[in-house]
N, C-alpha and C positions, 0 to 999 in steps of 0.2 A: 539634369533638369527633366521636366515632364516628358519631352519628346524622346530623350535618350532612354528613359525608363520604358516608354511604350514600345520602342524598337527592340530592347532587350527582352521584354516579356514575350513579344511575338516570335522572336527568332530562337528562344530557348525551347528545349524539349524537342519533341518529334513533330511539331505542328508545321503544316505548310502555310504559306502566305499567298492568298489570291490577289494578285495585282490587278487583274481584270481590265476593265475599261476606265479605271479611275485615275490613271497616271497623268494623262495629258488631255483630258476631256474638259472643255470649257463649261458646257452647260450640263454638268452631271446631275444637278438637282432636277432639271427638267426631264432628263433621260430616265432617272429612277422613278420619277412621278408618272411618266408615260408608261413605263414597264408595269408599275403597280395597277394603273388603270386597265391596261391590256390584260393583265393577269386576272383581275376581278371580273372583267367582262367575259373573258374566255371561260372562267369557271362557271359563271352564271349561265352562259349560252349552252355549254355542254351539259350542265346539270338539267336545264330545261329540256334539252333534246332527249336525254335519257328518261326523264320523267314522262314526256309525251309518248315515247315509244313503249314505256311500261304500262301506261294507263289507257291508251287508245287501242282498242281491239283491231282497228283497221291497219295498225302499224305492226301487228304481230306477224311479221313476215321475215324470211331469212335476211333480206337486204337490210332491214331496219335493225334486226338483232345484231348483225355484224357492225352496223353503224353505231349502235349503242356501245359496243366494245371499243370502237375507235374513239368515241367521245370520252369513255372512261380512261383510256390510255392517254388521251390528250390532257385531261385534267391532272393526271399523275405526272406526266412529262413536264408540264409548265410549273407544277408545284415542286419539282426536283431541283429547279434552278432559281427562279425569281425570288422566293422568300429569303433564301440564303444571301443572294446578292443585295437585297434591300436591307437585311439585318446587318450585313457588314458595313454598308454605307451609313446607316443611322447610328450604329453603335460606335463607329470609328475603328472597329477591329476587323482585320481581314484574315485572321488566322483560322485554320480549319485543321482538326486533328487528323492523323493518318487513317483512323477507323472511319471518321465522318467523310473523309475524302474518298475512301474506297466504297463506302455506302452510296454516296452521291453518284460516283462513277458507275457503280453497278446498276442503279435504278435508271439513270439517264440512258445507258447503253441498252438495258433490257427493253425499255419502252420504245426506244428508237428502232431496234431490230424487230420487235413484236409488231409495230405499226407497218413496217415494210412487208412482213409476211402477211399481215391481215389485209393490207391493200391489194396484194397479189391475189389472195383468196376472194376478195370482193370483186375483182375483175372476172374471176371464174363464175361467180354468182350471176353477174350481168351477162356473161357468155351463154350460160344455160337458159336464163330468162328470155333472151332475145333469139337465140339460135335453136333452142329446143324447148319451147314454151309448154308443149303438151306433157312433157315428162319432168317439168320444173319441180312440182310438189313432191314427186317421187325421189328425184335426185337430191334436192336440197331439203331433206327431212330435218326434223329437230335434232336428231342424233348427229347428223352430218354437220349442222351449224355449231353444235357444242364441241364437236371434234375440231372444227376449224378454229374456234376460239382457243381451245386448249393447245393446239399446235402453235398458234401465234405466241401465246404467253410462255409456253415451255421452251419453244425455239429461241425466243429472246432471252429468257432467263439463263438457259444453259450456255449459250454463246457468250453472254455477258459475264457469267461466273468464271468461265475459262480465261477471258481477257482480263478481268479484274484481278483475279488471283495471280496471274503471270505478271501483269504490269506492276502491281503493288509489291511484288517480291524483290524487285531490283533495289539494291542499296543506293541511298542518296548521298552524294558528296557535296560539301560546300553549301551553296545557296539553296534554300527551300522555297524560293519565290516562283510561283506558277504564273506565267504571263497569260492569264486567262481569268474569266469571272467564275469558272467552275472547274472541278477536277475532271480533266479530259485527257484521254490516252496519250495523244501526241505531246501535249504540254508537260505531262508527268515524265515521259520518256526522255525529254531534254535534260532532266535533272539527274538521270541515272549515271552511276560511276562506270558501269560496264558498257561494252559495245552492244548497242541495241539495234544495229542496222539489220540484222537477220530477223529480229522480231518485228521491226517496222515493215519489212517486206511481208511478213505473215499477216500483219494488220491490213495491208493493201490487198492481199489475196482474199482474206475474209471479207473485205469490203466488196470485192468483185463478186464473191459468192452471194453475199447478202443483198447487194444492190443490183448488179448487172443481170444475174440470172432471173430474179423476180421481175425486173424491168423488161427483160426479153419476153418472159411469159405474158406479161401485161400487154405488151405491144402486139404479140401474136394473137392474144384473145381479142383485142380490139380490131385487129385487121379482119378477123372472121366476123366480128360483130358488125362492122361497117359494110362488109359485103352482104350480110343478111339484111341490113337496113335498106340498102340500095334496091333490094328485091321486094321490099314491102309495098303492097298496093294501097294501104290506107295512109293518107297524108298525116292524120292525127297520130297514128301509131308510130310513124316515122319520126315526127317531131318530138314525141314523148321519149322515144328511145335515144334520139340524139341529145336531148336535154340532160337525160340521166348520164349518158356517156361523157358529155362535156364536163359535167360536175366532177365525175370520177377522175377524168384525165387532168383536170385542173389541180386536184388534190395530189395526184401522182407527181406532177411537176414540182409542187411545193415541197414535197417530201424528198424526192430523189435528187433534185437539182442541187441544193446546198450540200447534202450529204456526199454526193459524188465529188464535188469540188474540194471539200475538206479532206475526205478519207482516201480518195483514189489517186492522189498525186504523190510522187516520191518526195521525201523530206527536203531535197535540194530545191524543189519548186514551190515550197510553202511560203506564203506571204503572211507575216505575223498579224497585220491589221485585218486581212481577209479571214484568217483563221479565228479571229475573235468575233468579227461581225456576223459571219454566217451562222455559227452556233447560237447566236442571240436571235437572229431572224427565224431560223427553223423551228426550234422548240417553243418560241414565244408567239410568233405570228400565226403559225399553222393551226394551233389549237383555237385561236380566235376566228380564223377564216373558215375552218371546216364546217362548223354548224351554220355559218352564214351561207356557204356554198351549197351544202346539202339541204339546209332548211328553207331559206328564202326562195330557192329555185324549185322546191318540191311542193306540189299542190297538196299532197296528202299530209305532209308535216304542217303546212300553213293551215290547212283545214282542221287538224287536230288541235293546234294552238288556239284557233278561233273558238272551237267548241269549249275548250277549257276556260278561256277568258269569259265567254258568255255565261257558262255555268257558275263561275266564281262571282260574277257581277250580280247574277240572279239570287245568290245567297244573301 
């Protein structure tokens, strides 16, 4: 019958099957609809933020250049997961080829690691701006900003390439069903024939390097920043510095929180439901919240948006 044919088609060949969140979810249509709305709004907000930073000369500053890179990464990150998830649902097919799986895994990991590096460098930018303002323009030159962006992209791509190549080289035995909505390292390793416990430990070590070391640097930067803020004589300067730092720390929590829970636990402590939900929340909600946190709380960005709207209406 039709159902049997569908199953045979999906399990034949080298395709994986993404089981994802579809198996026992009651309101799946509402969930997919909500994901598509969030995806559309996130793309729009991040595109508007990049546009404002590029057209407004007042936003041609190191902080906003780095923010535009973060917005670009967010757009690509959310695009690496949601469209495929929605396509699988509406087409009724959940299969994904081995090449497509490796490609999705590579981009998802590249962008995730690149954002971790970039957020760390953004904390250094705030440290220089608040603790060493007289030398800010000299230290955070255009060349340094471009180098920071290049380090973020290259660091993410090289680390991801290593893990993608090694994860995808393991032979798969029996079931090719991935208990996830995307091709994710831990989910793929569960299907491997060989003993992958040593590599799982390597993933945890990499996670410590990629997550804990940058997080430690961020916390150290902000400890110095808060000490500098306490010694500020101007209440206005103090409030502005605190507002900027609060925005950045909120983003830090949104990125590092879910990632640490998913990737820094031994496999024996993994919860299948939690491992599915957190990767949905991280790469989908953070691209939506970032432009809201940085945009609506930032007078310069709001001012640039107001100017663009007024000039558009005057046309």
